[in-house]
Backbone bond lengths (Angstrom), bond angles and torsions (degrees), N, CA, C in turn:
res aa  C-N    CA-C-N  psi(-1)  N-CA   C-N-CA  omega(-1)  CA-C   N-CA-C  phi
1 M - - - 1.436 - - 1.516 107.65 -
2 A 1.292 116.16 127.71 1.455 121.04 -173.11 1.518 110.47 -105.24
3 V 1.314 115.47 141.50 1.453 122.48 173.91 1.503 106.73 -123.81
4 E 1.310 116.12 123.53 1.440 120.57 176.91 1.515 107.70 -121.26
5 A 1.318 116.35 126.23 1.459 120.38 174.32 1.518 106.77 -113.09
6 S 1.305 116.17 132.84 1.455 118.74 -179.21 1.515 110.03 -144.10
7 T 1.316 114.89 155.14 1.446 121.04 174.10 1.515 106.67 -109.77
8 V 1.312 116.07 124.98 1.449 121.54 -177.15 1.518 107.57 -109.84
9 Q 1.335 117.13 124.78 1.461 121.48 179.59 1.522 108.48 -89.51
10 H 1.300 117.03 126.95 1.456 121.94 178.57 1.514 109.09 -110.83
11 T 1.321 115.93 160.29 1.453 120.56 172.89 1.517 108.03 -125.20
12 T 1.308 115.02 150.45 1.460 119.79 174.76 1.516 106.86 -116.51
13 S 1.314 116.64 145.38 1.468 120.47 -178.83 1.517 109.65 -96.87
14 E 1.301 114.86 130.06 1.460 121.06 174.49 1.530 108.25 -80.23
15 P 1.328 118.44 163.06 1.467 120.71 -178.96 1.529 113.42 -56.80
16 D 1.339 117.93 -30.61 1.467 119.39 -178.33 1.535 112.05 -85.82
17 G 1.333 118.36 7.72 1.457 122.19 174.56 1.510 115.08 91.03
18 I 1.331 119.35 2.79 1.462 121.96 -179.98 1.521 108.77 -85.84
19 D 1.336 116.02 129.83 1.462 120.55 178.17 1.517 109.88 -83.13
20 V 1.332 115.59 126.82 1.455 122.24 179.30 1.521 107.53 -115.11
21 P 1.363 118.25 129.72 1.464 118.23 179.78 1.523 111.21 -61.85
22 A 1.284 116.17 132.38 1.462 121.92 175.96 1.518 108.28 -94.29
23 Q 1.316 115.46 174.15 1.457 119.97 176.75 1.524 108.53 -62.72
24 P 1.353 117.85 132.17 1.463 119.03 -178.03 1.532 111.89 -65.67
25 A 1.316 114.30 149.97 1.463 120.62 177.00 1.524 108.39 -99.48
26 T 1.315 115.75 144.18 1.458 120.95 175.49 1.511 107.38 -109.32
27 Q 1.319 115.36 137.66 1.457 118.97 -176.37 1.523 109.73 -138.19
28 W 1.339 115.01 139.64 1.456 122.52 174.45 1.519 106.45 -114.35
29 L 1.319 116.68 122.98 1.454 121.59 178.28 1.519 107.79 -110.18
30 L 1.314 116.32 113.20 1.458 122.68 -178.77 1.526 107.40 -107.96
31 R 1.325 116.23 123.53 1.462 118.93 -179.52 1.516 110.52 -147.17
32 R 1.313 115.03 164.48 1.455 121.36 179.16 1.518 109.95 -68.57
33 N 1.325 115.21 149.41 1.452 120.99 174.52 1.526 106.84 -95.58
34 C 1.326 116.64 85.26 1.464 121.88 -175.18 1.519 109.82 -92.85
35 S 1.303 115.46 133.05 1.455 119.68 -179.81 1.522 112.17 -85.17
36 L 1.311 118.05 -19.75 1.459 121.24 179.84 1.525 110.40 -123.50
37 A 1.320 115.71 125.66 1.457 121.28 174.08 1.527 108.13 -77.26
38 P 1.324 118.88 159.28 1.463 120.39 179.96 1.539 114.02 -54.72
39 R 1.319 117.82 -36.86 1.465 120.23 178.49 1.530 110.50 -65.76
40 A 1.332 117.06 -41.26 1.464 120.63 178.32 1.531 110.79 -65.73
41 V 1.321 117.22 -33.84 1.468 121.02 177.27 1.530 109.69 -63.82
42 L 1.326 116.78 -42.09 1.456 120.83 178.89 1.537 110.95 -63.50
43 Q 1.330 116.59 -42.21 1.464 120.27 178.04 1.530 111.04 -64.62
44 L 1.332 116.66 -41.51 1.459 120.93 177.87 1.529 110.69 -61.41
45 Y 1.328 116.64 -44.40 1.456 120.53 179.83 1.528 110.65 -63.01
46 G 1.316 117.11 -41.63 1.462 120.65 178.23 1.523 111.59 -61.07
47 A 1.333 116.87 -45.28 1.466 120.74 -179.94 1.533 110.94 -64.64
48 L 1.343 116.80 -44.24 1.469 119.39 179.00 1.528 111.90 -65.87
49 S 1.327 116.55 -34.11 1.468 120.02 178.01 1.520 111.21 -64.82
50 V 1.325 116.56 -43.66 1.462 120.13 179.26 1.523 110.32 -61.48
51 V 1.326 117.18 -45.51 1.470 120.87 -179.71 1.528 110.29 -63.74
52 C 1.317 117.75 -47.79 1.461 121.98 -176.82 1.528 111.39 -64.29
53 L 1.318 116.62 -45.01 1.464 119.44 -179.71 1.534 112.00 -69.95
54 S 1.321 116.39 -31.45 1.472 119.23 176.11 1.524 110.50 -65.22
55 I 1.305 116.86 -45.49 1.470 120.48 178.16 1.524 110.16 -64.53
56 G 1.337 117.79 -43.60 1.459 121.65 177.76 1.516 111.90 -61.65
57 G 1.340 116.34 -41.63 1.460 120.92 177.83 1.526 112.14 -64.73
58 W 1.313 116.58 -38.73 1.466 120.58 178.84 1.533 110.34 -63.91
59 F 1.341 116.20 -44.31 1.469 119.16 177.29 1.527 111.32 -66.17
60 W 1.332 118.18 -35.78 1.460 121.83 176.56 1.523 109.42 -60.45
61 W 1.310 115.84 -45.13 1.464 121.22 179.70 1.529 111.31 -62.10
62 L 1.367 116.17 -34.10 1.463 120.10 178.65 1.532 112.63 -77.97
63 G 1.337 117.27 -8.65 1.463 120.11 176.77 1.523 114.43 108.81
64 A 1.321 118.59 -2.41 1.474 121.37 177.35 1.525 107.76 -91.35
65 T 1.316 116.18 82.14 1.468 121.43 -171.68 1.526 114.28 -72.43
66 L 1.320 118.81 -18.99 1.470 120.59 -178.42 1.534 112.97 -79.90
67 V 1.320 117.94 -10.20 1.471 120.10 179.47 1.528 110.47 -68.95
68 M 1.324 117.65 -40.00 1.472 121.05 -176.63 1.543 112.83 -63.17
69 P 1.333 120.79 -44.94 1.471 118.67 177.11 1.540 112.69 -61.67
70 F 1.324 116.74 -37.01 1.464 118.62 178.02 1.526 111.59 -70.32
71 A 1.314 116.09 -32.76 1.473 119.40 174.79 1.528 109.60 -64.17
72 G 1.340 117.01 -39.11 1.465 120.96 176.61 1.520 111.96 -64.35
73 L 1.337 116.98 -42.40 1.477 120.38 176.75 1.526 110.98 -62.89
74 E 1.314 116.06 -40.32 1.465 120.47 178.27 1.524 110.80 -61.02
75 L 1.329 116.81 -42.66 1.470 120.61 179.43 1.529 111.35 -67.56
76 L 1.322 118.03 -35.72 1.467 120.28 176.35 1.528 111.60 -65.45
77 A 1.333 116.67 -42.99 1.469 120.20 178.34 1.521 110.48 -64.25
78 L 1.322 116.75 -41.99 1.465 120.73 178.30 1.526 110.74 -63.96
79 A 1.331 116.46 -41.04 1.469 120.35 178.52 1.523 110.97 -61.25
80 A 1.329 117.29 -43.01 1.473 120.81 179.19 1.529 110.86 -62.28
81 A 1.316 117.04 -42.94 1.469 120.39 179.33 1.527 111.20 -65.41
82 L 1.308 117.66 -41.34 1.470 120.77 -178.80 1.528 111.55 -70.89
83 V 1.326 117.47 -33.38 1.468 120.09 176.14 1.531 109.75 -65.13
84 A 1.324 116.79 -43.63 1.471 120.27 178.16 1.527 110.35 -62.52
85 Y 1.318 117.19 -42.04 1.470 121.33 178.27 1.532 110.57 -62.42
86 S 1.336 116.37 -48.75 1.470 120.64 -177.11 1.521 111.96 -65.37
87 R 1.319 116.11 -34.10 1.462 119.37 -179.20 1.526 111.90 -64.18
88 H 1.312 116.79 -33.92 1.464 120.05 -177.88 1.530 113.19 -103.41
89 A 1.320 118.22 3.25 1.467 120.65 179.55 1.523 111.47 -65.38
90 A 1.318 117.13 -28.61 1.459 120.94 -177.53 1.531 112.92 -97.64
91 D 1.324 118.62 10.70 1.463 120.97 177.92 1.523 109.19 -58.64
92 R 1.335 115.60 141.99 1.464 119.50 -178.77 1.524 110.52 -159.52
93 E 1.324 113.92 161.72 1.454 121.98 171.79 1.522 106.44 -129.65
94 C 1.303 116.92 130.60 1.455 121.32 178.23 1.526 107.88 -121.91
95 I 1.330 116.08 117.63 1.461 122.18 178.36 1.517 105.91 -108.22
96 R 1.323 116.94 121.35 1.460 121.25 -174.50 1.525 109.17 -126.94
97 L 1.324 115.14 128.23 1.457 122.07 179.13 1.521 107.99 -115.29
98 E 1.314 115.24 113.95 1.459 120.46 -177.56 1.523 109.25 -137.87
99 R 1.313 115.60 122.10 1.460 122.48 -176.73 1.518 110.89 50.44
100 D 1.321 117.68 -111.28 1.458 119.70 -177.69 1.527 112.37 -111.16
101 V 1.337 117.46 23.82 1.460 121.37 -179.14 1.527 110.09 -126.95
102 L 1.321 115.45 129.22 1.457 122.22 172.26 1.524 105.82 -108.89
103 S 1.340 116.73 116.93 1.457 119.70 -179.96 1.520 109.65 -115.38
104 V 1.315 114.88 141.92 1.462 122.38 178.70 1.517 106.80 -123.48
105 E 1.327 115.49 122.16 1.462 121.42 177.60 1.520 107.73 -118.72
106 Q 1.316 115.66 123.14 1.467 121.26 -178.71 1.521 108.79 -120.11
107 E 1.334 115.54 132.56 1.462 121.08 176.88 1.518 108.14 -120.15
108 W 1.322 116.02 118.15 1.461 123.15 179.78 1.509 108.40 -125.92
109 G 1.317 117.41 111.61 1.456 121.53 176.86 1.511 113.50 60.37
110 G 1.322 117.85 34.91 1.452 121.86 178.97 1.516 114.71 89.34
111 R 1.329 118.47 -9.15 1.472 122.77 178.70 1.524 109.34 -95.92
112 I 1.319 117.59 126.16 1.460 121.98 -175.85 1.528 109.94 -107.98
113 E 1.341 115.47 131.04 1.459 121.91 174.99 1.520 107.86 -121.77
114 R 1.327 116.63 137.56 1.460 121.08 -178.92 1.523 109.53 -130.63
115 V 1.339 115.33 131.64 1.459 121.50 178.58 1.524 107.05 -129.42
116 E 1.338 116.75 136.41 1.456 121.09 177.96 1.525 109.58 -121.25
117 F 1.338 114.69 141.80 1.456 122.41 178.14 1.518 109.08 -126.75
118 H 1.306 116.63 147.35 1.458 121.24 168.48 1.527 106.24 -78.34
119 T 1.325 118.06 131.84 1.465 120.57 -172.80 1.524 113.17 -60.66
120 G 1.303 117.67 -29.16 1.456 119.41 179.85 1.513 113.61 -73.96
121 A 1.338 117.30 -15.81 1.461 120.57 -175.35 1.519 113.44 -113.61
122 V 1.319 118.19 6.72 1.462 119.57 -176.35 1.527 110.24 -94.90
123 H 1.319 115.07 140.80 1.463 121.68 176.98 1.522 108.08 -116.46
124 I 1.322 116.61 131.15 1.458 121.87 178.53 1.518 107.38 -104.74
125 D 1.338 116.06 112.80 1.453 120.58 178.82 1.514 107.76 -86.67
126 G 1.308 115.25 108.13 1.449 120.62 -178.07 1.507 113.00 -110.80
127 S 1.322 117.90 24.31 1.463 118.84 179.34 1.519 109.99 -60.49
128 L 1.320 115.64 -34.88 1.456 122.75 173.36 1.519 113.95 42.60
129 R 1.305 114.03 60.79 1.461 117.36 171.19 1.514 107.86 -60.23
130 R 1.254 118.27 164.89 1.466 122.62 -174.53 1.539 112.15 -50.03
131 G 1.316 114.72 115.09 1.456 120.67 176.73 1.516 115.64 81.20
132 S 1.326 119.20 1.58 1.457 120.16 -176.96 1.534 110.90 -81.35
133 L 1.317 115.13 162.46 1.459 122.15 -179.25 1.521 110.44 -93.89
134 I 1.324 116.17 165.62 1.466 121.94 175.65 1.520 106.69 -82.52
135 E 1.312 116.95 128.13 1.458 120.54 -178.75 1.519 109.67 -109.08
136 L 1.323 115.99 124.84 1.457 122.76 175.01 1.523 106.81 -106.83
137 S 1.325 116.58 129.62 1.457 119.46 -178.82 1.518 109.87 -142.38
138 G 1.303 115.05 155.60 1.447 122.01 178.00 1.510 110.43 159.20
139 Q 1.316 116.39 153.28 1.460 123.50 177.66 1.531 111.49 55.06
140 G 1.326 116.80 34.01 1.452 121.24 177.85 1.518 114.57 77.75
141 R 1.323 117.12 7.57 1.464 120.62 178.93 1.514 109.44 -117.37
142 R 1.310 115.22 157.03 1.456 121.10 -177.98 1.528 108.21 -148.12
143 V 1.320 116.71 137.84 1.457 120.97 177.10 1.529 108.49 -145.91
144 R 1.308 115.83 143.55 1.466 121.28 178.13 1.522 108.77 -108.62
145 V 1.321 116.04 132.59 1.459 121.63 -179.84 1.522 110.07 -125.71
146 G 1.322 115.70 162.72 1.450 120.64 176.27 1.512 114.14 105.89
147 R 1.328 117.81 9.93 1.471 120.03 179.82 1.519 112.28 -62.86
148 L 1.321 116.64 -28.12 1.452 121.03 -172.47 1.527 113.72 -96.87
149 V 1.324 117.63 9.01 1.464 120.41 176.52 1.523 109.38 -122.48
150 R 1.309 114.56 155.80 1.473 119.77 179.52 1.525 109.60 -63.76
151 P 1.325 117.65 149.04 1.470 121.05 -178.66 1.530 113.48 -55.69
152 E 1.326 117.95 -36.07 1.466 118.72 -178.98 1.529 112.52 -71.83
153 V 1.322 118.31 -17.25 1.468 121.68 178.65 1.525 110.89 -88.59
154 R 1.328 117.26 -19.64 1.471 120.86 -177.73 1.521 112.26 -61.36
155 R 1.317 117.09 -39.00 1.468 119.87 179.59 1.531 110.42 -62.36
156 Q 1.329 116.13 -42.44 1.464 120.79 177.80 1.528 110.30 -62.65
157 L 1.329 117.46 -42.75 1.456 121.57 178.54 1.528 110.85 -61.88
158 A 1.331 117.20 -43.79 1.470 120.81 178.79 1.518 110.64 -62.26
159 N 1.330 117.92 -41.38 1.466 121.16 178.10 1.523 111.54 -64.82
160 E 1.329 117.33 -41.50 1.463 120.54 177.74 1.522 111.12 -63.50
161 L 1.329 116.89 -41.13 1.463 120.62 177.48 1.526 111.18 -60.89
162 R 1.328 116.31 -46.32 1.473 120.43 179.18 1.524 110.91 -60.46
163 L 1.310 116.42 -45.56 1.459 121.38 -178.21 1.530 111.24 -61.75
164 E 1.301 116.99 -46.29 1.465 120.54 179.63 1.524 111.46 -66.66
165 M 1.342 116.89 -37.68 1.462 119.70 177.69 1.532 110.25 -62.29
166 R 1.317 116.31 -42.85 1.471 119.51 178.86 1.514 111.08 -66.63
167 R 1.336 116.93 -37.19 1.458 120.24 178.91 1.520 110.04 -63.09
168 V 1.304 117.16 -42.62 1.454 121.15 -179.48 1.526 110.71 -69.31
169 C 1.335 116.77 -43.12 1.465 120.64 -176.52 1.518 113.38 -74.87
170 Q 1.355 117.35 -35.13 1.460 119.33 -171.64 1.520 113.97 -117.80
171 G 1.305 119.50 -2.22 1.454 121.89 177.65 1.516 112.33 100.24
172 P 1.340 116.97 160.79 1.461 122.09 -174.48 1.525 114.13 -67.40
173 E 1.340 119.05 -28.64 1.467 120.06 -179.49 1.526 110.72 -64.02
174 W 1.324 116.66 -41.70 1.454 122.14 179.15 1.523 110.56 -63.60
175 A 1.331 117.14 -39.34 1.459 121.55 -178.61 1.526 111.29 -64.73
176 V 1.327 118.00 -37.89 1.469 120.74 179.20 1.519 109.44 -65.55
177 W 1.338 117.78 -44.92 1.458 120.90 178.26 1.525 110.74 -62.97
178 L 1.334 115.80 -44.83 1.458 120.52 -178.45 1.524 111.20 -65.01
179 E 1.332 117.43 -38.19 1.460 120.76 179.78 1.519 110.39 -62.34
180 S 1.312 117.52 -40.47 1.468 120.06 178.48 1.530 110.39 -65.65
181 R 1.339 117.13 -37.67 1.466 120.29 177.87 1.529 110.58 -68.46
182 T 1.334 117.81 -39.55 1.456 122.22 179.59 1.526 110.16 -63.96
183 D 1.333 117.53 -41.46 1.457 121.23 178.03 1.524 110.94 -61.37
184 D 1.344 117.05 -40.15 1.456 120.30 178.77 1.532 111.17 -62.91
185 V 1.336 115.86 -43.09 1.463 119.96 -179.00 1.527 110.32 -68.05
186 T 1.328 117.44 -39.67 1.466 121.75 -178.62 1.521 111.24 -64.31
187 R 1.330 116.93 -36.46 1.465 120.55 -178.30 1.517 112.40 -69.25
188 Q 1.318 117.57 -25.90 1.477 119.95 -175.50 1.475 113.42 -75.62
């Protein structure tokens, strides 16, 4: 499971066409660590199909006619498993903090859900009992993030989210002081 944190610099255009740098956005991209891309899965299935059908055909030629139907059932079961794998290979969570908006975009099996919070009204529940997810809530909405990262990394993600939220809400000087305090607490 991969976690990527990045700072994206945006520009805003003034009415006279001059680009002015805006406040940078911070984004966390959480996604599965998949060893096979969907295209590679298709190639693997094709190669396994050729091998399986060749063996089934050889047995058919030798007179064992029941091998071929079972080879077909095997390929159908394999196809179903690979379709399920490929459907969720691109699952991801994107947490983006920009100015006064925290947005969470989650993609599960091709379905995308997006929730936005005002940074001043969002609460990050970091109690993180064993195996629990990070819960973001505010303005009558609630979303859980962190499904795609190991449980021991979730606490770090929650701390990074809190730190960045404070930096955005209270300015960079506060974030530097808070980061030093967080490091002291983490070491204990």
